[in-house]
RODO-2510 file (C-alpha; in nm, 4 decimals, decimal comma):
residues 148
     n   res          X          Y          Z
     1     m    19,3001     4,9028    14,7444
     2     h    19,6065     5,0171    14,9337
     3     i    19,8084     5,3485    14,9236
     4     e    20,1793     5,4315    14,9661
     5     l    20,4090     5,7138    15,0334
     6     v    20,6165     5,7395    14,7051
     7     t    20,9920     5,7178    14,7730
     8     e    21,2669     5,6878    14,5119
     9     k    21,1733     5,3239    14,4611
    10     h    20,8225     5,3965    14,3305
    11     i    20,9543     5,6232    14,0712
    12     s    20,9129     5,4151    13,7865
    13     e    20,5768     5,3215    13,8611
    14     l    20,4778     5,6569    13,8871
    15     t    20,6318     5,7993    13,6116
    16     p    20,3655     5,6914    13,3717
    17     l    20,0813     5,7767    13,5622
    18     f    20,2002     6,1285    13,6213
    19     d    20,3133     6,1395    13,2122
    20     q    19,9327     6,0263    13,1634
    21     y    19,8094     6,3084    13,4065
    22     r    20,0127     6,5597    13,2117
    23     v    19,8960     6,4490    12,8978
    24     f    19,5343     6,4751    13,0287
    25     y    19,6028     6,8457    13,0538
    26     e    19,6846     6,8539    12,7075
    27     q    20,0550     6,8542    12,7560
    28     t    20,3089     6,6269    12,5317
    29     s    20,4179     6,3063    12,6669
    30     n    20,7658     6,2634    12,7998
    31     l    20,8578     5,9783    13,0307
    32     e    21,2002     6,0951    13,0492
    33     a    21,1355     6,4333    13,1596
    34     a    20,8648     6,3081    13,4009
    35     k    21,0856     6,0857    13,5404
    36     a    21,3641     6,3389    13,6082
    37     f    21,1111     6,5865    13,7258
    38     l    20,9559     6,3481    13,9931
    39     t    21,3031     6,2024    14,1116
    40     l    21,4303     6,5649    14,1782
    41     r    21,0921     6,6448    14,3870
    42     i    21,1524     6,3221    14,5884
    43     k    21,5310     6,3527    14,6346
    44     q    21,4953     6,7529    14,7487
    45     n    21,2210     6,6653    14,9584
    46     e    20,9817     6,9228    14,7953
    47     s    20,6659     6,7150    14,7667
    48     v    20,4885     6,4516    14,9353
    49     i    20,3276     6,1917    14,7114
    50     f    20,1064     5,9026    14,7913
    51     m    20,0146     5,6313    14,5339
    52     a    19,7243     5,4083    14,5278
    53     y    19,7509     5,0578    14,3864
    54     e    19,5170     4,7671    14,3029
    55     g    19,7353     4,4777    14,3825
    56     e    20,0716     4,5581    14,2417
    57     v    19,9271     4,7803    13,9955
    58     a    19,9580     5,1650    14,0171
    59     i    19,6517     5,3210    13,9644
    60     g    19,6612     5,6982    14,0716
    61     f    19,8372     5,9517    14,2792
    62     t    19,8253     6,2935    14,4512
    63     q    20,1105     6,5394    14,4959
    64     l    20,1333     6,7793    14,7578
    65     y    20,3680     7,0708    14,8138
    66     t    20,4427     7,2695    15,1292
    67     t    20,3422     7,6551    15,1414
    68     f    20,2910     7,8971    15,4203
    69     s    20,0246     8,1278    15,5157
    70     s    20,1912     8,4499    15,6833
    71     v    19,8366     8,5731    15,8078
    72     s    19,8151     8,2262    16,0259
    73     m    20,2000     8,1546    16,0658
    74     r    20,1388     7,8080    15,9688
    75     p    20,2509     7,5708    15,7057
    76     f    19,9775     7,4297    15,4612
    77     y    19,9792     7,1633    15,1323
    78     v    19,9003     7,2644    14,8176
    79     l    19,7256     6,9595    14,6603
    80     n    19,8801     6,9998    14,3160
    81     d    19,8300     6,6771    14,1449
    82     l    19,5281     6,4004    14,1904
    83     y    19,5108     6,1592    13,8939
    84     v    19,3589     5,7958    13,9090
    85     n    19,3730     5,6096    13,5449
    86     a    19,0584     5,6311    13,3505
    87     v    19,0164     5,2370    13,3997
    88     y    18,9920     5,2835    13,7772
    89     r    18,7693     5,5838    13,8064
    90     k    18,4349     5,5969    14,0104
    91     k    18,5704     5,3198    14,2331
    92     g    18,6611     5,5283    14,5317
    93     v    19,0326     5,6026    14,4471
    94     g    19,0409     5,9488    14,4312
    95     e    18,8274     5,9757    14,7467
    96     a    19,0928     5,7545    14,9194
    97     l    19,3602     5,9557    14,7918
    98     l    19,2166     6,2612    14,9352
    99     n    19,1292     6,1245    15,2863
   100     c    19,4950     6,0121    15,2646
   101     a    19,6208     6,3699    15,1982
   102     k    19,3978     6,4909    15,4728
   103     k    19,5100     6,2385    15,7069
   104     h    19,8831     6,3184    15,6392
   105     c    19,8130     6,7070    15,7209
   106     l    19,6481     6,6435    16,0343
   107     e    19,9677     6,4119    16,1311
   108     k    20,1912     6,7227    16,0473
   109     g    19,9728     6,9747    16,2173
   110     y    19,9275     7,1813    15,9291
   111     k    19,6701     7,4303    15,8745
   112     g    19,4896     7,2592    15,5913
   113     l    19,4898     7,1790    15,2061
   114     a    19,4172     7,3979    14,9173
   115     l    19,3797     7,3188    14,5562
   116     e    19,2716     7,4673    14,2413
   117     t    19,0307     7,3276    13,9913
   118     a    18,8715     7,4239    13,6621
   119     p    18,4862     7,5398    13,6915
   120     n    18,3688     7,2550    13,5307
   121     n    18,5621     6,9799    13,7009
   122     p    18,2922     6,7201    13,8174
   123     a    18,5155     6,6348    14,1017
   124     q    18,3698     6,9646    14,2971
   125     h    18,1036     6,7387    14,4364
   126     l    18,3556     6,5199    14,5719
   127     y    18,5478     6,7841    14,7407
   128     e    18,2592     6,9319    14,8570
   129     r    18,1179     6,6095    15,0015
   130     l    18,4691     6,5538    15,1711
   131     g    18,4723     6,8656    15,3673
   132     w    18,6423     7,0999    15,1221
   133     t    18,4930     7,4557    15,1127
   134     k    18,4709     7,6448    14,7849
   135     q    18,6762     7,9966    14,8260
   136     s    18,5907     8,3361    14,6462
   137     n    18,9097     8,4343    14,6083
   138     l    19,0317     8,5117    14,2571
   139     f    19,3374     8,3417    14,1150
   140     y    19,6010     8,5185    13,9318
   141     f    19,9363     8,4071    13,7857
   142     w    20,1998     8,5566    13,6052
   143     d    20,3841     8,3516    13,3552
   144     a    20,7534     8,4336    13,3195
   145     p    20,8620     8,4672    12,9639
   146     k    21,0616     8,2003    12,8302
   147     a    21,4394     8,2285    12,7887
   148     s    21,5488     8,2160    12,4377
***
């Protein structure tokens, strides 16, 4: 297995994985919209994406978005997406992607990485084993009304 930083040349390989990830979270499959979304993120330098390969086959990815801490006055990444194709799970792919994200964060001199997960997500054990600490903060979100 090897991991590569995603550029525009990787979009066609990433798109099906990204679509599978969205379907996993109960969204409707839409390869065209997924490709457009990913292309825009890459072209506008709005995210950092790493993709894992087994040989020539794309098998997983993680996507990071930059944000900032006003208190520490430093940037940090939100690890927004982590997905491994079901066939390749429990083989260290997720761990390798998480470690790659941590290494990238260190190289950039960022404060750290944040992620949100469901209370019943079994990956919590992996996060904790890799040095992530569970925070006790409550997470709130406001949904803007959809335009009619």
